[in-house]
LOLOPA-678741 format. One line per 4 residues: number of its first residue (from 1); their letters; for each residue y, z, x of N, C-alpha, C, CB. Coordinates in nm, 3 decimals, decimal comma, m for minus. Glycine has a CB too. Example, Ala and Ser with C-alpha at 12.3 -4.5 7.8 and 13.67 -1.06 7.14 Angstrom:
BEGIN
1	as	m0,569/0,780/1,319/m0,450/0,780/1,230/m0,330/0,780/1,320/m0,447/0,905/1,131  m0,225/0,708/1,285/m0,106/0,714/1,367/0,003/0,787/1,290/m0,060/0,572/1,408
END
This chain:
BEGIN
1	mslp	m9,092/6,025/4,680/m8,992/6,034/4,597/m9,045/6,060/4,447/m8,911/5,910/4,612  m8,999/6,200/4,437/m9,068/6,280/4,311/m8,939/6,245/4,185/m9,093/6,488/4,353  m9,036/6,175/4,080/m8,939/6,116/3,979/m8,880/6,268/3,884/m9,037/5,981/3,868  m8,760/6,278/3,839/m8,702/6,387/3,771/m8,765/6,400/3,653/m8,565/6,378/3,752
5	grpk	m8,806/6,566/3,630/m8,807/6,580/3,522/m8,976/6,566/3,508/m8,706/6,488/3,455  m9,052/6,510/3,593/m9,178/6,489/3,607/m9,282/6,541/3,712/m9,177/6,383/3,610  m9,383/6,634/3,690/m9,460/6,684/3,823/m9,533/6,571/3,909/m9,576/6,790/3,780  m9,513/6,577/4,010/m9,568/6,486/4,117/m9,725/6,471/4,088/m9,538/6,549/4,271
9	geyr	m9,738/6,342/4,088/m9,869/6,275/4,025/m9,883/6,208/3,862/m9,974/6,392/4,031  m9,818/6,278/3,801/m9,758/6,218/3,632/m9,687/6,089/3,667/m9,623/6,336/3,538  m9,736/6,039/3,560/m9,623/5,931/3,560/m9,677/5,833/3,446/m9,600/5,849/3,719  m9,585/5,804/3,380/m9,600/5,711/3,221/m9,578/5,561/3,282/m9,447/5,754/3,072
13	raqp	m9,664/5,460/3,245/m9,669/5,339/3,256/m9,558/5,282/3,147/m9,812/5,298/3,240  m9,465/5,205/3,259/m9,329/5,147/3,237/m9,390/5,032/3,149/m9,232/5,099/3,383  m9,463/4,977/3,184/m9,532/4,841/3,153/m9,664/4,845/3,065/m9,571/4,772/3,290  m9,622/4,726/2,981/m9,803/4,723/2,867/m9,889/4,711/2,991/m9,849/4,541/2,725
17	egap	m10,003/4,755/2,952/m10,108/4,773/3,047/m10,146/4,600/3,041/m10,243/4,901/2,994  m10,164/4,538/3,187/m10,202/4,433/3,228/m10,085/4,335/3,246/m10,298/4,395/3,148  m9,928/4,403/3,201/m9,831/4,251/3,235/m9,817/4,323/3,412/m9,612/4,223/3,107  m9,752/4,182/3,444/m9,714/4,174/3,577/m9,626/4,285/3,659/m9,649/4,060/3,580
21	vhtp	m9,686/4,290/3,775/m9,560/4,410/3,811/m9,526/4,347/3,949/m9,617/4,607/3,828  m9,366/4,342/3,954/m9,288/4,308/4,030/m9,262/4,396/4,152/m9,195/4,285/3,962  m9,252/4,364/4,250/m9,228/4,410/4,384/m9,015/4,442/4,392/m9,306/4,253/4,508  m9,001/4,572/4,414/m8,866/4,612/4,420/m8,782/4,462/4,506/m8,861/4,781/4,513
25	llvi	m8,642/4,439/4,494/m8,604/4,395/4,604/m8,507/4,500/4,658/m8,555/4,263/4,590  m8,446/4,508/4,752/m8,388/4,578/4,864/m8,246/4,515/4,901/m8,489/4,572/4,986  m8,136/4,563/4,829/m8,028/4,523/4,858/m7,923/4,640/4,939/m7,985/4,472/4,732  m7,878/4,550/5,095/m7,810/4,676/5,151/m7,663/4,585/5,198/m7,914/4,768/5,301
29	ttvg	m7,577/4,715/5,173/m7,449/4,660/5,257/m7,400/4,796/5,295/m7,325/4,560/5,167  m7,280/4,767/5,333/m7,199/4,876/5,445/m7,107/4,912/5,421/m7,164/4,848/5,561  m7,032/5,029/5,400/m6,921/5,048/5,383/m6,814/5,132/5,455/m6,931/5,071/5,293  m6,728/5,189/5,463/m6,647/5,221/5,556/m6,623/5,386/5,556/m6,526/5,137/5,536
33	tldd	m6,616/5,415/5,412/m6,610/5,593/5,380/m6,753/5,634/5,261/m6,413/5,642/5,276  m6,769/5,730/5,301/m6,864/5,811/5,227/m6,847/5,817/5,088/m6,864/5,937/5,272  m6,699/5,847/5,042/m6,633/5,825/4,909/m6,679/5,683/4,844/m6,469/5,830/4,928  m6,637/5,581/4,944/m6,672/5,427/4,877/m6,816/5,425/4,882/m6,609/5,283/4,966
37	aram	m6,887/5,461/4,921/m7,063/5,420/4,928/m7,105/5,506/4,791/m7,171/5,492/5,104  m7,073/5,629/4,796/m7,132/5,716/4,653/m7,051/5,665/4,560/m7,120/5,893/4,646  m6,916/5,606/4,533/m6,883/5,558/4,413/m6,934/5,398/4,392/m6,732/5,577/4,403  m6,959/5,311/4,451/m7,026/5,215/4,501/m7,165/5,239/4,427/m7,024/5,218/4,656
41	arel	m7,259/5,359/4,514/m7,432/5,408/4,444/m7,404/5,428/4,266/m7,505/5,615/4,529  m7,292/5,510/4,251/m7,286/5,580/4,118/m7,275/5,467/4,025/m7,164/5,687/4,101  m7,184/5,382/4,061/m7,172/5,231/3,968/m7,278/5,143/3,927/m7,096/5,133/4,036  m7,340/5,128/4,053/m7,451/5,047/4,006/m7,590/5,116/3,944/m7,487/4,966/4,122
45	verr	m7,616/5,199/4,001/m7,739/5,292/3,905/m7,706/5,347/3,753/m7,776/5,443/3,989  m7,554/5,358/3,750/m7,500/5,397/3,593/m7,497/5,272/3,490/m7,334/5,459/3,598  m7,501/5,125/3,577/m7,505/4,984/3,501/m7,611/4,941/3,515/m7,420/4,879/3,536  m7,710/5,047/3,527/m7,888/4,959/3,539/m7,906/4,866/3,663/m7,922/4,832/3,390
49	laac	m7,814/4,843/3,740/m7,858/4,724/3,844/m7,912/4,758/3,993/m7,730/4,632/3,869  m7,913/4,866/3,963/m8,055/4,949/4,051/m8,070/5,070/4,012/m8,046/4,971/4,216  m8,165/5,098/4,059/m8,308/5,196/4,014/m8,215/5,332/4,063/m8,504/5,161/4,130  m8,241/5,334/4,208/m8,166/5,397/4,306/m8,100/5,354/4,413/m8,223/5,466/4,347
53	aqit	m7,990/5,438/4,489/m7,940/5,389/4,597/m7,922/5,486/4,699/m7,830/5,327/4,569  m7,952/5,477/4,818/m7,935/5,549/4,892/m7,867/5,529/5,037/m8,032/5,584/4,886  m7,778/5,672/5,064/m7,668/5,638/5,140/m7,704/5,708/5,285/m7,526/5,692/5,068  m7,692/5,614/5,404/m7,717/5,670/5,536/m7,590/5,650/5,633/m7,846/5,600/5,598
57	pies	m7,565/5,741/5,698/m7,421/5,692/5,818/m7,512/5,621/5,947/m7,302/5,876/5,901  m7,416/5,525/5,964/m7,452/5,452/6,073/m7,332/5,441/6,163/m7,506/5,322/6,032  m7,393/5,406/6,258/m7,269/5,314/6,370/m7,292/5,188/6,385/m7,261/5,355/6,528  m7,185/5,093/6,351/m7,173/4,942/6,344/m7,134/4,910/6,530/m7,022/4,887/6,207
61	fyrw	m7,147/4,810/6,552/m7,112/4,730/6,673/m7,094/4,589/6,622/m7,225/4,737/6,789  m6,980/4,535/6,642/m6,957/4,385/6,578/m6,867/4,296/6,591/m6,948/4,384/6,468  m6,878/4,190/6,609/m6,776/4,112/6,670/m6,667/4,026/6,530/m6,873/3,991/6,781  m6,566/4,068/6,542/m6,495/4,043/6,447/m6,321/3,978/6,483/m6,508/4,176/6,376
65	qgrv	m6,314/3,912/6,433/m6,182/3,836/6,513/m6,137/3,840/6,695/m6,048/3,909/6,437  m6,299/3,786/6,757/m6,284/3,775/6,879/m6,281/3,871/6,968/m6,203/3,722/6,892  m6,298/3,998/6,875/m6,289/4,134/6,970/m6,424/4,189/6,908/m6,132/4,252/6,947  m6,514/4,288/7,022/m6,583/4,346/7,005/m6,540/4,501/6,937/m6,637/4,326/7,109
69	endp	m6,594/4,512/6,825/m6,555/4,646/6,742/m6,651/4,739/6,751/m6,533/4,627/6,593  m6,623/4,860/6,718/m6,717/4,962/6,735/m6,676/5,093/6,617/m6,708/5,009/6,904  m6,735/5,064/6,496/m6,687/5,168/6,382/m6,818/5,284/6,346/m6,645/5,068/6,224  m6,770/5,384/6,275/m6,875/5,461/6,193/m6,856/5,400/6,077/m6,864/5,618/6,181
73	efrv	m6,988/5,371/6,012/m6,982/5,306/5,864/m7,118/5,399/5,793/m7,013/5,099/5,868  m7,136/5,347/5,651/m7,222/5,423/5,590/m7,315/5,284/5,564/m7,158/5,520/5,458  m7,423/5,274/5,535/m7,481/5,181/5,482/m7,598/5,257/5,330/m7,556/5,103/5,623  m7,570/5,167/5,293/m7,605/5,202/5,147/m7,733/5,104/5,053/m7,453/5,186/5,069
77	lfkt	m7,810/5,151/5,061/m8,001/5,073/5,024/m7,980/5,074/4,875/m8,190/5,198/5,074  m7,959/4,974/4,774/m8,029/4,977/4,631/m8,164/4,925/4,665/m7,953/4,879/4,508  m8,216/4,982/4,540/m8,344/4,930/4,510/m8,315/4,875/4,351/m8,472/5,054/4,530  m8,361/4,751/4,320/m8,347/4,677/4,201/m8,452/4,570/4,202/m8,207/4,619/4,187
81	raec	m8,432/4,480/4,138/m8,539/4,340/4,125/m8,472/4,221/4,118/m8,634/4,335/3,993  m8,548/4,140/4,140/m8,476/4,001/4,217/m8,390/3,938/4,058/m8,639/3,851/4,302  m8,448/3,983/3,948/m8,392/3,931/3,865/m8,213/3,976/3,826/m8,490/3,950/3,771  m8,194/4,084/3,900/m8,077/4,144/3,900/m7,946/4,131/4,046/m8,133/4,285/3,876
85	wpav	m8,017/4,049/4,061/m7,969/4,007/4,250/m7,822/3,928/4,207/m8,118/3,852/4,366  m7,795/3,850/4,102/m7,660/3,754/4,096/m7,589/3,868/4,042/m7,655/3,599/3,991  m7,597/3,972/3,933/m7,525/4,087/3,877/m7,519/4,195/4,022/m7,621/4,156/3,725  m7,611/4,190/4,084/m7,574/4,283/4,204/m7,475/4,270/4,334/m7,686/4,301/4,258
89	eaai	m7,517/4,147/4,320/m7,423/4,079/4,460/m7,300/4,112/4,376/m7,441/3,876/4,517  m7,265/4,031/4,284/m7,131/4,040/4,230/m7,047/4,182/4,192/m7,144/3,966/4,113  m7,124/4,302/4,177/m7,056/4,422/4,137/m7,004/4,492/4,266/m7,152/4,516/4,052  m7,123/4,469/4,420/m7,096/4,480/4,514/m6,975/4,387/4,608/m7,203/4,485/4,538
93	ralh	m6,985/4,288/4,557/m6,829/4,215/4,592/m6,715/4,240/4,519/m6,828/4,069/4,581  m6,675/4,298/4,400/m6,570/4,354/4,309/m6,564/4,476/4,362/m6,596/4,354/4,156  m6,688/4,579/4,439/m6,631/4,719/4,434/m6,590/4,747/4,590/m6,748/4,836/4,372  m6,627/4,608/4,669/m6,598/4,637/4,825/m6,489/4,611/4,875/m6,672/4,577/4,908
97	ryel	m6,439/4,691/4,996/m6,286/4,725/5,065/m6,316/4,588/5,174/m6,259/4,929/5,162  m6,413/4,551/5,205/m6,401/4,475/5,347/m6,374/4,318/5,334/m6,543/4,494/5,434  m6,310/4,265/5,375/m6,260/4,099/5,371/m6,415/4,004/5,351/m6,166/4,047/5,557  m6,472/4,086/5,458/m6,640/4,004/5,454/m6,760/4,090/5,441/m6,679/3,921/5,603
101	paih	m6,776/4,159/5,342/m6,889/4,231/5,325/m7,002/4,196/5,371/m6,909/4,250/5,220  m7,104/4,266/5,453/m7,247/4,220/5,447/m7,347/4,277/5,311/m7,312/4,274/5,591  m7,406/4,167/5,277/m7,450/4,193/5,152/m7,595/4,111/5,196/m7,344/4,136/5,014  m7,701/4,214/5,211/m7,856/4,156/5,231/m7,924/4,199/5,122/m7,939/4,205/5,363
105	aiat	m8,013/4,093/5,059/m8,156/4,121/5,010/m8,274/4,106/5,056/m8,177/4,073/4,925  m8,362/4,217/5,047/m8,467/4,204/5,137/m8,581/4,197/5,006/m8,477/4,340/5,264  m8,668/4,082/5,014/m8,812/4,064/4,932/m8,903/4,192/4,980/m8,901/3,901/4,975  m8,970/4,268/4,884/m9,048/4,342/4,931/m9,222/4,299/4,911/m9,001/4,464/4,873
109	ahay	m9,272/4,298/4,987/m9,414/4,224/5,033/m9,529/4,336/4,920/m9,451/4,246/5,262  m9,516/4,437/4,934/m9,594/4,539/4,840/m9,480/4,652/4,807/m9,741/4,613/4,924  m9,567/4,726/4,694/m9,481/4,830/4,645/m9,547/4,904/4,565/m9,371/4,791/4,583  m9,592/5,050/4,579/m9,650/5,110/4,532/m9,644/5,123/4,361/m9,630/5,195/4,605
113	vpya	m9,745/5,064/4,289/m9,719/5,026/4,187/m9,668/5,112/4,063/m9,810/4,971/4,171  m9,709/5,244/4,059/m9,555/5,313/3,968/m9,449/5,283/4,010/m9,525/5,461/3,963  m9,425/5,342/4,150/m9,285/5,322/4,206/m9,224/5,160/4,154/m9,298/5,335/4,390  m9,287/5,079/4,161/m9,261/4,932/4,116/m9,187/4,973/4,006/m9,392/4,831/4,080
117	ewvq	m9,304/4,986/3,930/m9,265/5,030/3,756/m9,158/5,088/3,689/m9,342/5,119/3,707  m9,170/5,181/3,796/m8,989/5,292/3,772/m8,889/5,202/3,786/m8,937/5,431/3,910  m8,903/5,123/3,919/m8,794/5,024/3,930/m8,729/4,928/3,845/m8,822/4,962/4,006  m8,839/4,906/3,795/m8,861/4,805/3,655/m8,779/4,833/3,523/m9,020/4,817/3,602
121	qstd	m8,850/5,000/3,532/m8,757/5,046/3,409/m8,643/5,080/3,411/m8,790/5,138/3,350  m8,608/5,124/3,532/m8,467/5,187/3,538/m8,352/5,107/3,537/m8,451/5,261/3,649  m8,393/4,971/3,569/m8,305/4,822/3,568/m8,302/4,749/3,433/m8,373/4,706/3,674  m8,417/4,762/3,349/m8,401/4,739/3,217/m8,267/4,761/3,132/m8,492/4,808/3,168
125	apsp	m8,229/4,679/3,073/m8,166/4,688/2,978/m8,189/4,861/2,867/m8,207/4,545/2,920  m8,081/4,933/2,821/m8,209/5,006/2,723/m8,210/4,956/2,626/m8,212/5,147/2,683  m8,301/5,025/2,556/m8,371/4,961/2,406/m8,227/5,085/2,306/m8,634/5,025/2,371  m8,263/5,009/2,213/m8,118/5,122/2,087/m8,178/5,232/2,090/m8,086/5,085/1,882
129	qrrp	m8,352/5,292/2,069/m8,356/5,419/2,060/m8,363/5,507/2,222/m8,480/5,439/1,964  m8,347/5,418/2,300/m8,306/5,496/2,419/m8,162/5,497/2,499/m8,396/5,459/2,510  m8,155/5,610/2,534/m8,000/5,610/2,600/m7,998/5,602/2,759/m7,916/5,757/2,559  m7,904/5,513/2,804/m7,898/5,497/2,938/m7,889/5,603/3,042/m7,806/5,427/2,954
END
């Protein structure tokens, strides 16, 4: 991923030198329409609950109310941090149309440090001199 406005290889550190770097938390959900996926992705990124959201079309097979179902869906992968989990889960639940939405969080074991710093910076509350 190339960060907007920065040439490949150029990255300003998001945290003070020596500060601990936390690996991103990946949060995944599925929705029924591309419009729902886009709306959810935009909302969480705009609210700084996620640094990034990726949308992928998928096909799902699942058991629901005693029957095996098969539907096209869209997987939304949010890149965030552990401290944001309660707010991310609440936002997804509020925006979701499903009766029982799948919401999974996966901790990353390792991450490229500049990318992890960008996730951290992108999900921090904006300072007064910085606009969201």
